[in-house]
C-alpha positions in Angstrom: 33.1 13.2 -47.8 36.7 14.3 -47.8 38.9 13.6 -44.8 41.7 15.7 -43.6 44.8 14.7 -41.6 45.3 16.5 -38.3 48.6 17.3 -36.6 33.2 -11.5 -6.8 32.7 -7.8 -6.3 35.5 -7.7 -3.7 37.6 -4.7 -4.2 41.3 -5.4 -3.7 43.2 -2.5 -2.2 46.9 -3.4 -2.2 49.5 -0.8 -1.1 46.7 1.8 -1.0 45.9 1.3 -4.7 42.2 1.3 -5.8 42.1 -1.8 -8.1 39.4 -3.8 -9.9 38.7 -7.3 -8.6 39.6 -9.0 -11.9 42.6 -6.9 -13.0 44.0 -9.7 -15.2 41.1 -9.1 -17.6 42.0 -5.5 -18.3 43.5 -4.9 -21.7 46.5 -2.6 -21.5 46.5 -0.7 -18.3 44.7 -1.4 -15.0 42.5 1.2 -13.4 44.3 4.6 -13.6 43.8 8.3 -13.2 44.9 10.9 -15.7 45.7 14.5 -14.7 44.3 16.3 -17.7 44.4 19.6 -19.6 41.6 20.4 -22.0 42.1 23.0 -24.7 39.4 24.5 -26.9 40.1 26.6 -29.9 37.3 28.3 -31.9 38.4 29.7 -35.3 35.1 31.2 -36.5 33.3 33.5 -36.5 35.7 34.8 -33.9 39.0 33.5 -32.6 38.5 32.2 -29.0 40.8 30.0 -26.9 40.5 28.6 -23.4 42.0 25.7 -21.5 41.2 24.0 -18.2 42.9 21.5 -15.9 41.2 18.5 -14.3 41.4 14.7 -14.2 39.5 11.6 -15.4 39.4 7.9 -14.8 40.4 5.0 -17.0 38.6 1.9 -16.0 37.5 -1.6 -16.9 33.7 -1.2 -17.1 33.2 -4.8 -15.7 35.2 -3.9 -12.6 34.5 -0.3 -11.7 36.7 0.9 -8.8 35.2 1.4 -5.3 36.9 3.5 -2.7 36.8 3.5 1.1 33.6 4.8 2.5 35.0 8.2 3.5 36.2 8.8 -0.1 33.2 7.4 -2.0 31.4 10.7 -2.4 34.4 11.8 -4.5 34.3 9.0 -7.0 31.0 7.2 -7.8 30.2 5.5 -11.1 26.6 5.2 -12.3 25.5 3.3 -15.4 22.7 5.9 -15.9 25.3 8.6 -16.7 26.1 6.8 -20.0 24.3 5.5 -23.1 20.8 3.9 -22.9 19.4 1.2 -20.6 19.7 -2.4 -21.7 16.6 -4.5 -22.5 14.1 -5.2 -19.9 15.2 -8.1 -17.6 18.9 -7.3 -18.0 20.7 -5.9 -15.0 21.4 -2.2 -15.7 25.2 -2.0 -15.5 27.6 0.1 -17.5 28.8 -3.1 -19.3 25.2 -4.0 -20.1 24.7 -0.6 -21.6 27.8 -0.9 -23.8 26.8 -4.4 -24.9 23.2 -3.3 -25.6 24.5 -0.3 -27.7 26.7 -2.6 -29.7 24.1 -5.3 -30.1 21.6 -2.8 -31.5 24.1 -2.2 -34.3 24.7 -5.9 -34.9 27.9 -6.1 -33.0 28.7 -8.8 -30.4 32.0 -9.0 -28.4 31.3 -11.8 -25.9 34.1 -12.1 -23.4 35.8 -9.0 -24.6 37.1 -6.3 -22.3 35.7 -2.8 -22.5 37.7 0.0 -21.1 36.4 3.5 -20.6 37.7 7.1 -20.1 35.3 9.2 -18.0 34.6 11.4 -15.0 33.1 9.9 -11.9 30.4 11.6 -9.9 31.9 14.0 -7.3 29.5 15.0 -4.5 26.7 13.8 -6.6 27.5 15.8 -9.7 28.9 14.7 -13.0 29.5 16.2 -16.4 31.3 14.3 -19.1 31.9 16.5 -22.2 33.1 13.3 -23.8 33.3 9.7 -22.6 35.2 7.1 -24.7 34.9 3.3 -24.6 37.4 1.0 -26.2 35.7 -2.3 -27.1 37.9 -5.4 -27.5 37.2 -9.0 -28.6 37.9 -12.0 -26.3 41.5 -12.1 -27.7 42.2 -8.5 -26.6 42.0 -7.0 -30.1 40.5 -3.5 -30.2 37.4 -3.7 -32.5 35.3 -0.6 -31.9 35.5 2.8 -30.2 32.4 4.6 -28.8 32.7 8.3 -28.3 29.8 9.7 -26.4 29.4 13.5 -26.2 27.3 15.4 -23.6 26.0 18.9 -23.6 25.2 21.0 -20.6 21.4 20.7 -21.3 21.3 16.9 -20.5 21.5 15.7 -24.0 24.0 13.1 -25.3 24.9 11.4 -28.5 27.1 8.3 -29.1 29.3 7.9 -32.1 30.5 4.5 -33.2 34.1 4.7 -34.6 36.5 2.3 -36.1 39.7 1.6 -34.2 41.9 4.0 -36.2 44.7 4.4 -33.6 46.5 7.7 -34.2 44.5 8.4 -37.4 41.2 10.4 -37.1 37.8 8.9 -37.9 35.1 11.1 -39.4 31.5 11.3 -38.1 28.7 13.7 -38.9 27.8 16.1 -36.1 24.4 15.1 -34.7 23.9 16.8 -31.4 23.3 20.5 -30.4 26.2 21.2 -28.1 26.4 25.0 -28.0 24.2 28.0 -28.7 27.1 29.3 -30.8 27.3 26.4 -33.2 24.9 25.0 -35.8 24.3 21.2 -35.8 26.2 20.8 -39.1 29.6 19.8 -40.3 31.5 16.7 -39.2 34.0 15.7 -36.6 37.4 14.2 -37.0 38.0 12.2 -33.8 41.4 10.8 -32.9 41.2 8.7 -29.8 44.0 6.2 -29.4 43.8 4.0 -26.3 45.7 5.8 -23.5 48.9 4.4 -22.0 51.4 6.4 -20.1 49.9 9.5 -21.7 46.4 10.5 -22.9 46.0 12.3 -26.2 42.6 12.8 -27.7 41.7 15.4 -30.4 38.2 16.2 -31.6 37.8 18.8 -34.3 34.7 20.2 -36.0 35.0 20.8 -39.7 32.9 22.8 -42.1 33.8 23.1 -45.8 36.9 21.0 -45.1 38.2 23.6 -42.7 38.5 23.3 -38.9 36.0 25.5 -37.1 36.8 24.2 -33.7 39.6 22.1 -32.3 39.4 20.5 -28.8 42.1 18.4 -27.2 42.2 16.2 -24.0 45.7 15.4 -22.9 47.0 14.0 -19.7 49.6 11.9 -17.8 48.8 8.7 -16.1 48.7 8.4 -12.3 48.2 5.4 -10.1 44.6 5.1 -8.9 45.7 5.3 -5.3 43.7 6.5 -2.4 46.4 9.2 -1.9 46.1 10.4 -5.5 42.3 10.5 -5.4 42.4 12.6 -2.2 45.1 14.9 -3.6 43.0 15.5 -6.7 40.1 16.7 -4.6 42.4 19.5 -3.4 44.0 20.6 -6.7 40.9 20.1 -8.8 37.9 20.3 -6.4 34.5 19.3 -7.7 36.1 18.9 -11.1 32.9 18.0 -13.0 31.0 21.0 -11.7 33.8 23.3 -12.4 34.1 22.1 -15.9 30.4 22.7 -16.6 30.6 26.2 -15.0 33.7 27.0 -17.0 31.9 26.1 -20.3 29.0 28.4 -19.3 31.5 31.2 -18.5 33.0 30.9 -22.0 29.5 31.1 -23.4 29.0 34.4 -21.7 32.3 35.6 -23.2 31.2 34.6 -26.7 27.8 36.3 -26.2 29.6 39.5 -25.1 31.6 39.3 -28.3 28.3 39.3 -30.2 28.7 35.8 -31.6 25.2 34.9 -33.1 23.0 32.7 -31.0 21.7 29.4 -32.4 18.3 28.4 -30.9 18.3 25.2 -29.0 16.0 22.4 -30.3 12.9 21.8 -28.1 13.7 18.1 -27.7 17.2 17.0 -26.7 18.1 13.5 -27.7 19.2 11.3 -24.8 21.2 8.9 -26.9 21.5 8.4 -30.6 24.1 7.3 -33.1 25.5 8.3 -36.4 28.5 7.3 -38.4 30.0 7.7 -41.8 
């Protein structure tokens, strides 16, 4: 396939910062928030563009942040929202799910840090169009990237990517995401680990041409209690709003007579494919 280049479970709260208990193990940045802007450009069969503001969390999956009780409904992390459960007898944590996912593919990173970019549950609701995990070895070297996409029907699919930095990695599309897109083509995924800024691009290509281009960009914020509370005011119930906004764009495409693609009867909960 051709590739294309594209432009002790104690939670320490110090100075009102929500922090993981073992921050020294985090590779790169500690727990952070990113104020984000998502853009989505469809090039065929019609030209359609939309964007939406929101926010997401950047965390160490071994030390997920916990907030004061009054703020917990606005940021709750659940392992069941990502990947597949670990083997029987293993505690079902997000880290265990990542380790199990890698182990099923013959990969072991004992002692290595895993950081993740995701949305937390807000008032019990969550929707992650894409969750990204950066998987490091015990020396802090980035070895693998997992990009897990979710559709609004409850399906999800995880792609295993090499750590290409600013260069895109190619993977075959494998999950029905939209009634306006066939399950064909391939993605180019550019997902460098975030620092002061977040800059992720995912483009769907057919016949070596981009049919869709989506970006997720943002600026880093401290994961402080004040910032979490402020985000509930400027981006209330962000996961729900994101899901509703996607449905609204679907209505627009339907009104423009974009052909509908039937949804498969069975939606895969978690699968993997890579080039």
